[in-house]
matplotlib code that plots the C-alpha trace (Angstrom):
import matplotlib.pyplot as plt

x = [210.0, 207.2, 209.7, 212.2, 214.2, 214.5, 216.7, 219.3, 221.9, 224.1, 227.7, 228.9, 232.4, 233.5, 235.9, 238.0, 235.7, 232.4, 233.4, 234.5, 231.0, 228.3, 230.1, 229.8, 225.9, 225.0, 227.2, 224.9, 221.2, 222.0, 222.8, 221.2, 217.5, 216.9, 217.7, 216.4, 219.6, 220.8, 222.4, 224.0, 224.9, 227.6, 227.3, 228.8, 227.9, 224.9, 224.1, 221.3, 220.7, 218.0, 217.1, 215.0, 212.2, 210.2, 208.1, 208.2, 208.7, 211.9, 212.5, 211.6, 213.6, 216.6, 215.8, 215.9, 219.5, 221.4, 224.8, 222.8, 221.0, 225.1, 225.8, 222.8, 223.8, 227.3, 226.0, 223.3, 226.8, 229.3, 229.4, 225.9, 224.9, 220.7, 219.2, 215.5, 213.9, 211.6, 209.2, 207.8, 205.8, 206.6, 203.0, 205.0, 208.2, 210.0, 212.8, 214.1, 215.5, 219.1, 218.7, 217.9]
y = [135.5, 133.2, 130.7, 127.9, 126.3, 122.3, 121.1, 117.3, 115.6, 112.6, 113.1, 111.7, 113.4, 117.1, 118.4, 121.8, 123.8, 122.7, 124.8, 127.3, 126.6, 126.5, 129.9, 131.6, 130.1, 131.3, 135.0, 135.1, 134.1, 136.5, 139.4, 138.7, 136.7, 137.9, 135.3, 136.4, 134.1, 130.4, 128.3, 124.8, 122.1, 119.4, 115.4, 112.5, 111.5, 114.3, 117.5, 119.7, 123.5, 125.6, 129.2, 131.6, 133.6, 136.2, 135.0, 132.0, 134.2, 134.8, 130.8, 130.2, 132.6, 131.5, 127.9, 128.0, 130.9, 129.5, 129.5, 127.7, 125.1, 124.2, 123.9, 121.5, 118.7, 119.4, 118.2, 115.5, 113.8, 114.4, 115.0, 114.3, 110.8, 112.0, 115.2, 117.2, 119.9, 120.7, 124.5, 125.0, 128.5, 129.5, 128.9, 131.1, 131.3, 132.2, 132.1, 133.2, 136.0, 134.7, 133.1, 135.4]
z = [170.0, 168.7, 166.8, 167.4, 165.1, 166.9, 165.1, 166.3, 164.2, 164.2, 163.8, 161.3, 160.8, 161.9, 161.1, 160.5, 157.8, 159.2, 162.2, 160.0, 157.8, 161.1, 162.6, 159.0, 159.2, 162.6, 162.0, 158.9, 160.4, 163.2, 161.0, 158.0, 158.0, 161.8, 164.4, 167.0, 169.4, 168.2, 170.8, 169.9, 172.3, 171.6, 173.8, 172.5, 168.6, 168.9, 168.8, 169.1, 168.1, 168.5, 166.9, 167.9, 165.2, 165.8, 162.0, 160.2, 156.5, 158.3, 158.6, 155.5, 153.9, 156.3, 154.6, 151.1, 150.9, 148.6, 151.2, 154.0, 151.3, 150.1, 153.6, 154.5, 151.6, 153.0, 156.6, 154.2, 152.9, 155.4, 158.7, 159.6, 160.2, 159.9, 161.2, 161.7, 162.0, 163.6, 163.5, 166.4, 167.8, 171.0, 173.5, 176.4, 178.1, 181.6, 183.1, 186.9, 187.3, 187.0, 183.8, 180.6]

ax = plt.figure().add_subplot(projection="3d")
ax.plot(x, y, z, "-o")
ax.set_aspect("equal")
plt.show()
């Protein structure tokens, strides 16, 4: 994996529609847009999501996908008070034997 997209948000309100949409978007990124791995954590009113990719072109295609754009609009208007996105190149990666 060469790239990580870091999504950080302050949560305004989550509902059942958010949970369904988030699951659908994760599955779509992983199965249709070559996302290699996805993980997210929520604590209090903060969310951090990390998605890992091999190519910038896949990230760009995912960003421009119609259902993803619609989900982004809902995030802006309903679910998040604020968010930020960073696209970073991974320079080095390592882990202990127990963690993969």
